[in-house]
N, C-alpha and C positions, 0 to 999 in steps of 0.2 A: 504494499496500501504509497500512498504518497500523505504523508504529514505534509498540515501548512505553520508555517510561523507568523507569526503579524508582527511587524517592527510598531511598538510606540513606545516607543521610548527618546524621543530626541524633546528636547526643551520649547518648540513651540516660538518660539523670540518672536520672528520675524510673521507670525500670524499672530500675535498675542495669546493666542491662547490653547492649548495643549489642541490638535487637532484632529485625536483621538475618539473628544466630544463632540465636534462639529458635524451639526445635523445634514444630511441624505433623507432629504423624504420627514419621516417622522423616526427615523435611527440614526443613530451615532457613527459615523464613519466604522468602526471599529465592530458597533455591532453586525452589520449591516454587509462590513467583512468576513466576519465571522460565519453567517448566514447562508452568505454568497459559496466560500467554502463546504459547507454542510451541504448545499442543494445541488453541492456537483457530486453527493457524498464522499467529501475530506473531511475523516468527525475526529478524528487525531489530530484536533489542533493546540498549538503552545502560543498565549497571548506574551509578547516581553514588551516590560514599560519600565520605566528609568525616571526623568523628571516628573513630580508630580505625580510618581505613582500610587499615594495616596488618593489622592482625588481621581482618578482615573479606577483606582481598584472598588471606589464605592458606587461608581457606575455603571461595575458588570456583575452585578449580579444573577441576570439573565446565564453565566454563562455558569457552567459546571465539569468546564476543561485546567488544562493545568496555568498559571499564571507565574514570571519569571522576573524577577525586581534584578534589574540589571545596574549595580552599585556603580562601575564603570561607563556607565550611555554619555560620560564626555566626552570620551575616543571616539565617538562615532559612532556610523551603525555598522561599519563590520563588529563590533562589543556585539550591538545585541543581535545581529545571527549568531554571534560566539553561541553566545549564551542560550537564545534560544535551538538551536544543534546540538548543544551541552542539557536540555533538558528533555528531549524526544530519548522516549524509552528501544532502547536499541536494543536492549535483549531477548523482546517480545520473538520469538519463534511463529514460523509457516502454522498456517495460511495469511497471518497479520505481523507478517516481516516488514518495518520498514525499508524501500527498498530505496526514497530521497525525500527531501522533501518543497515541497513551496513556497518559498519565499516574500511575502507583499507588503510591500509601505504599506504603513497607513495613510500617506499622503497621495497615495494614487487611489482611492477606493475606489473607482467606477468597477469595479470586477464583476464583470453575468456568467451565470451559469453559464454558457452556451460559449463564454471564453476558457473557462475552467478545463472544458472534460475539452474541448480543444485542443487543450497542454495537456493535459492529463496524455488523449490517444497519441499526441506527438509524440511523449518518454515509449507509453509503450511498446507502440509502431518501429519508432526509427529502431531504439536500446540504443539512446546515446547519451551522453550523462551531463547535458544541460539542455535544455527546452527551452527558449524565447522566444515570447512573440514581437514581431514587425506588420506594423502598418506601413503605408507609402516608405518601403525603403529606411525608417530608422525600431532599431528594437528598443523595447521596454520593458513593462516588469503585469504580474509577477515575474519570475525565472524557478524553476525546476534545475532543483543541481543531486546530481547521483546521490547517493550514500556515500562512494567510492570516492570525495569528491568531498566529503567531511573533511579530511584533516592536512586537504591545501589550504580548505576557508581558512579552521584556525589557524595555519599558518602564515597567510596574505598579510604581506605589509600592508599594518593599522592604514596610512594613508589614503591605498590604493584602494584597500577594501576587496571584496568579493569580483568586482571587475581582473582584477588581476589573474584568480585563476578563471576566466573565463578564455580571458586574454592567453592563458598559455594556456587552454583544451582550446582552441579555436577544434583541429577535426574530432574534438563532442559535440561543435551546437547543430542541435537543427533546429532553422529557424520554422513557426508557424505567421505562419500568413495567413492577418485577422482583418475584419472588415472597423474595427473596434477601436475608434481614438482613444480611447478608456486607457489603452496603454500604457498609449503617450502623454497621458496631464497629469502634472504635477502641481499637486493644490499647496502653490509654498507661503499664496503670499493671502490678505487680502481679499484683490482682487481678484486672484485668482477661484477661489471660493464664491467670489459675487456670480462672475464670466459660468464658471461650468456647472458648479451646484444647487446653487436658489432655483432656478426652474427644472430638474432633474425630475423627469417624470413628468412634466406637464405638454 
């Protein structure tokens, strides 16, 4: 199976409020992402929090999975990915063995069930170890990493992060061409939120 890791540890300084708690429709970014993962049968999900961890944790009483606090969140996204990987139960045996993880930054909330299904099919059919969505020639998020690359991620340069693993294993990359612009949309600033989210679903 493929597990999900949702990265929600950043300070959201430029947004001015935790991105995890921003609303998309009637739900927070965090709840929307987790429920979309579940809808694609990605049931084993880890949420990684850091900055404002207590505030975020108080809002996720709906979540019955594992929540991990990354005390090193200031070191950047890679530290949160590693915290998420370390929280996965890799001792699971067949048929529930963890084969890989899909990494979902909370500031890329425009996931759809069909997108996730396409990425999962790309993983199982291509036999490649890195699955990346591509829209109009640009790579986006979320990305699936095979379990065999978890140690490479743990040992990646902190300033480059998981991108270094992708660069070092380009022959293992399978790009999934999607029509979904959401794979490219990063909600980083209040203007991004107004542009892409406020009219979501209308």
